[in-house]
N, C-alpha and C positions, 0 to 999 in steps of 0.2 A: 504491499498500501505505500504508496505517495501523500507523502505529507506535505502542504501546502501550506506557504505562508503568507498572511498578508500584506503582513511590511518590508521593506527595502530588506534587504542582506544586512545593510551595515546600522540598522535598528535590532536588528533578530543574533548579533554574534557571531555571522555567518559571514564579515566583510573583515578582515582587518587591516586592507587600504583604506575604510571607512570612503566607503566610493557613492558620492554623497550627491555628485557632480559631474558630469563628463559622461561621453562615451561607455553605451553597455551593449557593447553587446550580444550578450542575450539573456534576454530580460524573464525569459519565461523561463529559462533555466538559472537562475538568480532566485528565482519564487519556490524551484524545490523542483521542477515538475521533470519527467525524463525526457533522454535525450531522445527521443523522439518525438518529442514534441511537435506540432503544426506552425510553422515557418508565421513571425510577428507578423500581423495584417496591419493596415491603417488605407486613413484615405488625401489622399491629393484633390485640392481642392484648386480650378484652375478659376481664380477671379477673370478674367478677360473672355473670359464665351459664357459668365453667368448669366443669363436676362430677369432675373430680376424674381421668378414663376410664381416661386411659394411652393412648389410639387413636393420639394422635398421634407419645408413643414408640415405640408398636410399632410403625409406620407410617416414622417416621425408621430404624428398624433394618435391615428391611423393606428400604425401597426401597437405601438405600447400604448393603448389606450390612454391616453394625455387627458384631464379636464381642458374645455374654452379657459384662459383668462387671458386678462389685460396685461401692460404694459408693466402694471404697477402690482401684478403679480393675483390680482381679484379674481377666483372663479368664477366661471359661469357670466363672466362679462366680456361685453366682445367692443373695442373702443380705440383712436386710435389715436395714437401720438403726441399727432400734429406736426412728426416732424416725416415730411414725404409722404413713399406710402408702404411707410414700414408703423406695424399696429401693432409687432411684438415688442420691441424697444430694446433687451437685450437679452441671452440666456438665465431660468430662471426652472427653479422647480419645474413644473410647466409645460417650459417649452424647451426639450433641448436639442433645439433647432432654430433659427437666428438667423434670416435675412438681412441685411444692411444694407438702403437706398443711402450713398451720397450724391449732392448732386453739387460738380463745383463747373464755376463759373472766371473766364477768364479774357480779357482784354484779345484781339486778334483782327491785320487786317484780311476781310473779305473780299475779293473779287468780282463782289454781285453788281449788274445795274438796279441804280432804283430810277425814282422818280420826281427826287427833290422833296421838298416839303410846300404845302398847299399854302395857295400862292406866291410863289419865288418866280418872279421875272424870266424874260429869257435868258437874261444872266447864266441861272441860277440853276447848281448842280440836278444833272441829269432833263435838263429842260432839251427837248429835240430841232436841233441845228435848223439853220434856216434853209427852206428850201424843204426840209425832208418834211411839214409836217403834214394836214387832211390838206389832197387841195393845193402841197404845195408840186411844180412840175422836177423838179430837181430828184426826187425821189417814186418819179414813175411810173409805169410801163417803160419799157424797151431796156432792155437789156437785164443783166445781174445785180440782184441789193449791190455787192459790191460797188460793180462800175458805177452805175448809179449813184452812189455816194460820193466816191473818188469825182464824178462829175463835177456837182453840187457844190460839192468845198472846190475846185479850182482843176482837178485832177491835180491835186498834189496826193503822196502817198502819204508824205510827213504830217503833211496838215490830218487825215486823217485819221493817222497813226493816234497825234495827237491826241483828238477827237474821242478818241477809242479810249484813250491813256485817264482821259479824263472823267471818262462817265463810268471805269475800272477803281476810281480811287475812293474806296471804300471809304477810306477818315473824311470826304468830303462830303460825302454823301450822307454820312448817318452819323453828321454830330450830333442829334438830340431826337433824342427817343419822348413821347409824351406821357410814357410813363415812370420815367427813374429822370429827365432831366440829364443823361448823359451818353457816351456814348452808345447806338443799339451795335455796335460791333461785340458780339461776345462770342464763345464759345462755350454749347454746354455739356459736358459728359453727366457720365452717370457714373461711377463704383456701386458694382454689387457683388457682394460674396456673403455664403453659407458658413456659420461660423457656426461652431462645436468643439465640446470636448476635446481636448490637444491630446490626454492619452499617453503625460508625459512617461520619457524613458525612468526618470525620477519624480515621482507625484509624491508632493506633500502635502495631499491631503487621504494621502492610503496611511505616509507613514504617521499622521501621530493617530489615523480612528485607536484608539482605546480596544473595541470592543471586534472588531475585524468585518467588520460589516463593509467594507471598501475591499477588493482584494484583486490580485491581479490573474487572469484569467492566460491560460494554455496557449492563448493567439497573442499576448504581450500587451492583454486593454486591461483597460482600469473601470471595474463594475461593483456598483453600489446593491450590494440587500437591502432594500427597507425592509424586513421584515428582520434584521436583526441592528440596525442602527436605534441606539438610544435617544436621537436628535439630543446630545453635545454641541454640538456645532464646531467641536475645533475643526473640521477638517473645511473650515468657507471660508477661516482667514489665510488657510496654508495654502488654499489656489493661488499661484502668481496673475491667474488669468481670468478670476472670477469665474466662476462655472458653475461649481459647485451653488447650490442650494438649496434653501430652510423651504418645506411649505406651512405653510399663517395653523393651518389648523393642527398638525400636530407633530411639527418642527422635526420631522424627519427630513433629513437631506438627499435630492433626487437628479441622475443629468445621464448625458446619455449615457450608456451601456456598450453602440457601436451594434447592434442587434443582437446581443452574444448570446442570445434564444437561435436565430437564424442562422449563425455561425456555426453552431450546434450541428445542426440541419443542412450544412453543406450550401445552404444563400447568405448572399450579398446584402448587405441596411437597404432601411425599407428606403432613404434618402434618397442611396445611391443608386438602387432600383429604377426609382419615379425621376430621374435630374434628365429633363431630357436634352439636352445638348452635353451631356460629359465634362459638367462643370465637377462633377462629385465622382471622383471614381474611387473607388474601392479595390483590396491586390495587394500582393504580398509586397512589405516596404521598402525589400529593397529595392524590386523591380520600379515600383513606383517614384521614388527615391532618382532612381537615372531617366525618368521619363517625364523628370520636372527639370532635368538637368536639361534634357535635350529641346525641352520647352519653351525654357527661359534663355539658352541659346538662339532658339528661331528668332522671339521676337526683338532679341539683342539684335538683331540680323538685319528684321526688319525695322528700325528704329529705335522700337519704342524701349529708350532708353530707364526708363524710370521701375521699370519692371526688376523684380525682386523675389526673391522665395522666401517665404517665411517659414520658422520652427523644421530648416531643414540639417539647420548644423548641429551636426552632434558636439560639441564644445561651447554649446551657449551653458549656459544657466539650470536649464533644464534635462540637458543630455541629447539633444533632440527630441521632437515631439511625434506622435503616432500619428497624428492630422497634421499639419503639413499646409502650404500654400502657395500660390504663386500671386500677390499682388501689383497693382498697377499708379502704387503710389507708396507714401509713408505704412507704417502699420500704426500711426494714432490717427489716421486720417477713418481706419476703418476702426478705430476704437479696440486696437490691439498693445499691448503693452510693448514697448520699441526695446526692450533689456529683461526679459522674465529672468526671474531665478527663485530655483524653487527653496521656499522657508527653511529650509531644514538642511538647509549647504552649511551652517554653520556649527551645527550645533556640535561636533566636536571640538571645534576649537572653544563653541560656548563653554565646555562643562571642562577644559583647561583655565581655562581664567578664572571659575566658580569654586576649582578649584584648589586652586591658586592662593585667590581671597579668602576662603578658610582658612586653610593652611599659616597663610598669615594672618588671623583672627587666635584663630588657636593658639601660634607663635607669641602674639600680643599679649595673650591669658595668661601662659606658661610666665614667660617673664614679670607681669605685676607680680606672680603670685609669686614666687620666687627672689622675688624682692619684695614683698611683705614679712617674707620668712625670714629672710635677712635681717631687716630692720627689726623684727621681734628678737634674737637670738641675740642684739646686741644689747 
């Protein structure tokens, strides 16, 4: 019979190197599973192809029978957050998937023709050139439009190019936006990403759980057993991503299980099954990492310089994540911490300092006792 520990090796006495952070090649083996355990699996979320359909959210709730709730965790309530199309707000005890919507706006030069402002004179931006309006003879029948324009402008090709350049000058055409009073030349882009528990290599939530409600599965994922959780809440502040959450009614914690029940039956998680664009990809973690590296290289070649992988680095503060992402902007834009660190990483150092401090206190106490005895002996 295999004995499986719910805590990290460093906290069970099986890790003399105190590996509380950094790479850990076989998380399931370290947790006590036999050598023939399945390969570690995970999620690779490619946000560049996410369309924000929320199919993953719906599939997650349906398969795991999660109650409907709003962004504040109120059950059986549907309410918009007021933040774009995001009615979930964040991950929670009843929302194990969260599709973030981020709208970005920036000023750009858009070479598009316009008609100018109402009431602008013939010399205004976008006004038709003389002889090119309705009833004018210069742009009538009798030749191609290009030839007609060249004729109307005295046959000067340079003059035609100058007029065209003036028409295509977006800055001149869009000096005023009647709604904002600012330039109307703005590029709007949507950044959408389906967030989920990271199933960390070094999971702080698992390390601090006193009841064994959290355990490492044979697939390398981290799962909460609701029937064992006593609602102490220690795991909530231990998560560097703010993923795990307590239900208000009974205090128990819940989070994504990566559909552990489906994995044991040879099925992939419900969210990845429902994703129509393959933004959420599930499989062998090593294979996903190689696929993500190739995808990042492709985007870089296409000029997407802001693309980056998040949670891919095994030397980060959590030893790499079992669910990692390809982002198109800084992590903070998506509501992700830029440099997550497992909260139990510094436990060895903290214990050493605590023991050192206790030794100093004992030393001072002994010195005081000896000094007092010497004084009495005189």
